[in-house]
C-alpha positions, 0 to 999 in steps of 0.5 A, a space after each residue: 294070055 295065059 292063066 296060072 293058079 300060081 305065078 313064082 317071079 324068080 326061078 332061082 334056088 328060092 322060087 325052084 324050092 316053092 314050085 317043087 314043094 307044091 308039087 310034093 304037097 300035091 298041088 294040082 294047079 298049074 305053075 308059072 316059074 319066072 326067070 329073066 336070067 336062066 342061065 342064072 349067070 347074075 343069080 344071088 344063088 350061084 354067085 353066092 358061097 354056098 355054104 350052110 351053117 346052125 350058127 343062127 342067133 334065132 330059133 327059126 333060122 336055125 330050124 330053116 338051115 337043119 330042114 336042109 341039111 335033113 335034105 342033104 342027108 337024103 339027097 339021093 333019095 330024094 333026087 335019085 342015085 345020081 345026085 351030089 351037091 359036093 358037100 364038105 362037112 367041115 363046119 364053121 369056126 366063128 371066133 369072138 373077142 372078149 367083147 362079143 363073147 356074151 352074144 357068142 355064148 347066147 347064141 350058142 345056147 339057142 343052137 344047142 337048144 335046137 341040137 345043133 352040134 356046135 361047141 364053144 371052145 377058148 383059145 386054148 382048146 382051139 390052139 390044139 384044135 387047129 395049131 395053123 390058126 392064130 389066136 391072138 386077140 381072140 377069147 374062144 370061137 364056135 366050131 360045127 363039129 357036123 352039120 355045116 360046110 358048103 357044097 356046089 351052088 349050080 349043081 344044086 340049083 339043078 337038082 330042083 330044076 331037072 326035077 321040076 321038068 317032070 312036075 308040070 311047071 312052065 318055065 318062062 323067060 322074061 322079066 315082070 314090068 307091072 303087076 296089075 292089083 285089083 283092090 286088095 288082090 293081085 289080078 295079073 303080071 304083065 312081061 318085058 316080051 308083051 304077054 299077060 299071065 293072070 295069076 290066083 298067087 303070086 310068089 315073089 322069089 325075085 331075090 336082091 331085085 325083089 323090092 322093085 318087084 313088090 313095088 309094081 305090086 304098090 308094096 312096100 319092102 325093105 329089100 335090096 341089092 348089096 354087093 359082096 366080092 368073093 376072092 380066089 387064092 392059092 397059097 402053098 399049105 394045105 389044112 385039110 381040116 379046115 372049117 370056114 373061119 369067121 374073123 370078129 371082123 366079119 372077114 371069112 376064109 374057106 378051102 375051095 378044092 385046091 384053092 381058097 376063097 375069101 370075102 366079108 369085109 363089106 362095112 354095112 354101116 352107111 352101105 347103099 344099094 348095089 346097081 343092079 348091074 354092078 358085078 365087078 368084084 372090089 379088088 382095093 377091098 382084097 388087098 386093103 381088108 381081106 388080105 391082111 386079116 386072112 394073113 393075121 388070122 392064118 400066118 401061112 397065108 402072109 404069102 399067096 397068089 391071089 388068082 380071081 374074083 366075082 361079085 354077086 348081089 344079097 337081097 339085103 333086108 334093111 330092117 333085119 337082115 332077116 327073111 320076110 315070108 308069107 303072105 301080105 296081111 291085106 293082099 292075101 294072094 301076093 307071098 313073099 320069100 324074100 330079104 334073107 340077106 345071104 342066107 337064102 341059098 341054105 333055107 330055100 328048101 324049107 322055105 319051099 316046103 312051108 310056103 307050099 304047106 301054106 298055100 295046099 293047106 292054109 297053114 304052116 306045118 314042117 316049119 312055122 314061119 310067121 315070125 318071117 311075117 310081113 306084119 313086123 315090116 309094116 310096124 317096123 318091128 325088127 326081128 334081128 338076125 346078129 349072125 349074118 355072114 
């Protein structure tokens, strides 16, 4: 039996960020970082589209991503001269019909109030900026001129994992099978290898598995895995200025080196939790929905060659598609870092810093995450993010 001051369940980007910033904030206690998949072959981190944006509808989400953007700007200073995650700052372009324009403009007001370099342009202006884009049925679009784009998720995660090897963090390869709770405190976690770790604090960073982990502690968390397919295709035409384009339908497309990736056609209405073992791409979704919409929006993509696809799981918060961050109100040494619903990768460093400050200093200092607290879950009071992609 081992004893740790902090046990983090989930070693991908959220859990690794929490461990990293705990040390950065001067935490000297013992830390265990548990993950059942040390290659991260099924992690939401490595199966995501690895993008960063400031185009959110609520200020707190904008601030979280801006923190990560700041980290990207000083990556070599933070992680060394060889640090590189291949950040491509081509922006997001979120398109809107006339019906959706009031929401687009309201979101943009929130973004500009936070200093984000997002501009709303009408269809005529967008046609001049992106002549390869068909704007039939489009009233306007919000374009991130700077501070948005995509990057290499594997390289990003490995920067944190490599840094942690010098910060006295114990990596534990196992699954958590039980959480021992004594009244209003978590006492220990039990592992599938027979190990038992006593814990001063437990951080749930289990991604799509977070709801199950919380249930082991007798705590309800409305987070479940939702499968998302990503399709890769080749096209003859190249558009060097192409941002990540989001159609009003929710379908998106962007360049990825010499190819393109697309997805976003899943219908969330009535959707159920994914089978945790199901990582098969939904090819009919591409043929029936994604490709027709992409070809309508970008006529040059009427003739393409689909080459491969992959599927990953979102840690989907069914209440409001927003993160749950911070301690449980009664079980105070159980801390949530869950439910990001597709934007956890870009917000992980900010969440890691925030929770490290909470643990070390007793409160948030850099970014106030109180709005994401568990109280709203208990009260079934949504704090809804409108820009979920």
